[in-house]
N, C-alpha and C positions, 0 to 999 in steps of 0.2 A: 159816668165811667165810658170811655170811649175805647173801642175796638183797633187791635193795631195786628200787623202779619209779618211774619220773616217770609222770603223768598231766599230761591236758589239762583245765585248772580250767574251762572253758566247756564240755565235754561229760563228763567224766568217766574219756574213753577211756584206757587204758593206753598211752602213746608206747614206754618202752622198758625193760628189766628190766636190773639192773648188779648189781655183785659186790662187796661190800666185801673189802678188801686182809688178809690174814692178818699178823701183827706179822712174821713171818719175810720176808713179801716188804716189807712198808713199812722196815722195817731194813735192807736193799740198797739201798733208794732213796735213805736217809738217809747212807749211805756216800757215794756216786756223788755226793749234793748235795755233800757236804764236800770230796769233791775237787775238784770244779767249784769251790768256792768259793773253794779256794787259786791258781786260775787267774785267777779272776774279779777278786782283790782286788788283784792285781799290773796289772789292766789300767788305764791313764790316764784321765781323767775324759773327752778328747777321745776315748777309743775309746768307753767307755759312752754318751756323748753320739749318737752314731754309731749305735749299737744301741738307742736309746732312739727317736733320729728314725726308725729302720727299724720300730719296734713299731707307731709312730703311723701308718706307711702301711699298715703288715698290717692293723692293726686297721679302718681306712677302706675297706679292701678287701673285708673282711669284714661289712662294716657290716649288709648285708641278710639275710644268714646269721646273723648274731647276732639282729639285730630279730626274725626268724621264731622261734629255736628259743625266746627269752624268752617272745615272745607264746604258744606252742605249750607250754610250761612251768608257767610261773607266770602268764600271762594279760595280760602288758603290751600298752598299744597301741604299732601297729609304729611311730609318731611318737615314743614316747617313748623306743623300743627305739633308734631309729637316733640321737636325741640325745643319748643315754647313751653311745653307742659313741663319737659325736665328741668329747663331755665327755672321755671317755678320752684319745683321740688328744691333743686340746688339751694336758693335763695330761703327758704324756707329753715334748712337745714344750717347755712349759713348764720341767720339770725337768733337759731336755737343755741349756738354755739358761741356767739359771740355777744349778746343782746345785755346779759349780764357785765361783763366788763365795761359796754357801752353806756350802762346806766348806772351804775357806781358811785357813789356819793364822793363831791371832792372836795376837800378839807381848804377852805379861804386860806392863804396865805398871810393876808394882813385884815385884819378889823379892830376894833373896839371890843368887842368881848372874847370871855376867855375859850370859846370854843366857835367855830362857825364852820357851816359848809354848805353843799347845794346838794340837795335830792333830786330826783326827778322821778314825777309823781304822774300819772295820767291823767288823762282830760274828761273820759267820758265817752259819751257816743259820737263817732265822727261819722258823718255821710257823705259818701264816695260816689262821685258821678262819671261813671267810667266810658270809654269811648268803645268801638268795635273792631278797631283794626287790630290791636292786639288783647283780644278777648279775656284771656286767661293771665297774661303776664300784667297786662296794666293793673290788674286787681291785686292779685298778690305781692307786687313789689312795694306797693301801700299797705297790703293786711297785714304781713309777713311782721315789718317792723312796729308795726301800729299795735299790732294784737301783742308783741313779747311788750312793748311800754305800757300792757295792762289797760288798752282800749276795747272798744268792740265795735263793731261797723254795721251801718245801715247803709246798702249799695242798689242805685239806682244803675242799672246796665242800660246800654243802647239797646233801643228796639231792635234795631237790626240783629242784635246776637241774642235776643231773649231766651233764646235753646241753651246757648250755654250758660247766660245765669243763670237757667234752672237746674243746671248741673251742679255748678258751683255750689249751689244753696243745698243742695240734696246732700254733699259731701259735708258742706260744713254742718248740716243737721245729725248727722252720725260721728261727728268730730268728738263730742261732749256728751255725758249722760245727763245733766241737771242744766244747763243752760246753752244758749245758742250765740255765738261769738260772730255771725255774720248771720245776715238775712237780707234776702232780694227782694225789693220792693219796684214792680213795675210802674211807673210814674209819669204822669206828664209835666210839662213844665211847669204849670200853674200849683198844682200839687207838690211837685220839688221846692218851691218857693215856700213854701208853707212847712214845709219840713225843715228849711233851714233856718226859719224864723223860731222854730218851737225850742222851748227851756230844755228841754232832754240832749238835744245836739249841742255839741261843744265844740266841733272844728267842722271843717269843710275841705274835703278835697276834690279836685276836677281839672282831668286829663281831656282834650277836646282843640275845638278852634277857640282861635284869640279872640273871634266874637262872641260865642260861647262863654266864656272864662270873662269877659267882660262883665256880662248877664249874672255870673253868680257870684263875682265879685261885689258888684251892687250890692244884690240881697247879703250876703256875709258881711258887710261893711253896715248895711243899718239896723244890723240885728250884732253887731260886736264880737264876730263869731272868727275864730283863726281859720286861715284858709292857705292853702298850699296850690298852685296853677302850675302846671305844667301844658304848656299851649303849641299852637302852630311855629313852623319853622320853615326857611329856606336858608338850610346849611350851604355854607361856602366852602371850596376846596381849592387853595393855590396849586399849581403844577410849576414851580421852579425851573429853569433850564438847564439845572445840574440834576435834576431827579432821576431815577430808573423810571422812563416813559412807560414802558410795558407793566411792571410791576402796579405803578403809579395808576394805570389805566385799566387792569383789573380790578385794583381796589376801588374806584369811581365807578364803575359800571355795576358792582357787587352793592356799594351802599347807596345807588341809585334805584338800584330794583329791587332791595328787598320789600319784601311783602307787597309786591307787584308797582313798589313805589310810594304805595301809601301808609306811611311813617313819620310823623312829625320830626323827625330828626335823620331823615333820609339826607344822602347829600341830593341837591339840587340846581344849584350853580355853580360850573367848574371855571377857573381862571387860570388861563395856560398863555405862557409867555410867547409873544410871536417864532421867537427862533425855533421852537419846538413843537409849536401848532398843529403842525401836518402829520408830524410823526406821533404826535400823542394819539391824533383822529382816529389815525389808521388802526392803531393800537384798541381804542376806546369803542370802534365800529364795531370789530371783531367781536370784542367781549359783550358790549349789548347786543348784536345779533344770536349769542349764541347761548344766550339766557332761556330759561323754562319760564314761562310766566301763566300766572293763574289768571280766573277774570278779576276784573275790579268788582268792589263789594256791593256794588247794585248799578240796572240803569243810567239812573238819575248822575252817578259818577263819571261814567263813559259820557254822558252827555254833554259836562260839566270839562269834561278832558279836551275834548272837540273844539269846543267853544275856547276854551284857554289857548290852544295851539294856534287857533287864528289868529289871536291876540299876540300872540308870539311872532306870527308871522306879519301883520301887520305896524308892527313895531320895529320889522325890519329884521327878525330873525331869517334865516334861511335854514329849511330842513333838510338835513341830509342822511336820515334813515327814517322810516317809519313815517308817522303824521298823519295816516290814513288810516280810521275805524275799518275793520273788515265787515263785510256785509255778509253777517253771520248772526244767530239768536246768540245770546247771551252779552255780558257784561265785557267783551273781549277789548285791548287796544294793544297796539305794538309798543315795544321798545323804540323810542323815538329822540334823537339827539337834534336840537336847533343849536344854530351856528351866527351869534352875534362878532361882527367885527367893529363895531362903534358903539359907542354909550349908549343904552336906552334905560333911563331912569326908571322908566313905570315897571320895567322887567322885575326889579330886584323887591317890590313889594307885592307880587304875585307868589302864592303860593301853590305848588301845582302838586296835586294829591293822588299821582299815577308816576307811572313809568318814563318819564320826558324828563331829559337832561337839558339844560340850559348851558352853551359853551360859550365863555366870551375869551377872545383873543387879545392881549393886553401888551403894551410895551415895555411895562414895569411892576417890580413889588408894590409899588408904593401906588400906581395904578390899581392892580389888582387889590389891594388892601382898603382904597378908598372906595372903589364899586361894593365890596363886597360889606363893607360895614354901612353901605348906605341904607341895606334892608331895615326896614322898622322891627326885622327879627332877630334874635340871639340865641340859638338853641345851642347846635353844635357848630361845627368844623374842624378845617386840617388844613394842613401845608405839606407837599413832598419836595423834597431836596436830600442829596446827599450832605450836607453841610448840616448833622444835626445840632451843632450848638447855636447857629443861626437859626433855624428853621423853631427851635425850642422859644428862642427869644422874641421871635415874632407873634408866634401863639400867643405866647403868656401876655405878653403886654400891648400889641398890637392888633389882633385878631378878636371883636368884639362878641363873644359869644360864653355860655356858660360851661363848656364841655368840649376842648381841641387837642388835639392829638397830631402827632408827627409820623408820618409814614403811614399811616392807616387811616380807618375810619371808627366814627364814633360807635360803643357799644355799652348799653347799658348794662352794669353786671353788681352784684350785690355790695362788693366792697367798695364800691369809691361812689360820690354823690352823683347826683343826675338832675338837671334844672337847667331853666335859663334864665335872660335879660331881658329887658327891651319888652314887645310884645310877644315871647315868648312863655310869660310868667315869671313867678318870682316863688322863694322857697324850695328846698332840694327833697329828692326822694332818695333813697336807698344809699347804704356807707353811713359811718357815725351821726353824720349830719344829720340825715333822714330818718333815724330811729328819736332826734331830740324835734322834731316839726310840731308834733302833739304832744307834748308832756309841759308840767308845769315845773319848769325849772323855782326851784322853791328853794328858799334860802332860810336855813335852821342855825340858828343862833344860842347861846347859851351863856348867862353872864357868871360872873367871878363866884366862887362859894363868900356866901355873907358870914361875917363874923358874929 
């Protein structure tokens, strides 16, 4: 068993020390989860909905507690933390209301049988490996549909937000009387691999870096486990000459700085036509300057951002705002803009997890699309233009990503599927498609009556 600690990124102070579980300890929990699954899978959708509605209420009751611990552990602004809790509660209520319809059996329109239909049955224990940047939302956006489908969950949260994970575990402990639907296990990588391999685990969901996702995918593939991956991103936004530049700049600043820029689906690369670049940059700089930023989640992330900005400069980028870490305690880094006037292929493979925007001045929409699509990532992205139909055609047919928007930025929501392509992962969370990721799509057929 190894020890690890959480730290306040604003001061560097140690908050609490924890201990990873051994495989023997984790194995016992997996057996308990598998036993509870046998009970939960037989509960009606109506009963599950009541439990999920109760969960929404408990999340709201603990809203202030969650916001405080998230600020202490990873620097999130209190207002952002409370908004995250509310989003989770709304998502629970959404699936409590909609899951029965989403999981309703579907009659086959053609088959060699007298009757055939498709039913959706739960898989079992799902191992959920979640990150620190949205420490409640990342858990609930998977858990709500998975639970309504009849699965139970074993959670390995990021060490950095172990205190948040403890509160999640505490809430689930009080959710039902006889069984526990989610169990939090502080695990190291070695024991996590053993959990993936365990026969009691039927599926794995991972949100995190592309490098981490590849490692988890290998373990899941070795053991033939269903897996969903939501990985890194370097989302591209195109600003066309006819765009409302002031509105576009405000949206681009907001999507770049959400959660201090520490979001897989944050806008990171902005492609602006040369004819409007000067005006857009004026508005964009104003919006970036005016942002209220929390610290980065840890000192090591600050160090990484400093190194990445130096790389951007070496690749020909010109820093027009920020770009220098303040000489003060804590993991603070300012809103930064780096402008590229020439094509630099290396930039498009770099994911910058912090408040640094790369702006590329282009001569045409075709050039912007070519550069945007040259990234190994494909999570989200969008376009700003007053020609709505043209904008929709461009993002739908030309921009390579799992979630694309016109005149706004990507926002995950319970009602619509979320996920990426290429090195941003595969599978979907949320919406109707999200609830079907961890079910057995079972064909049930009945022969004609024998005379």
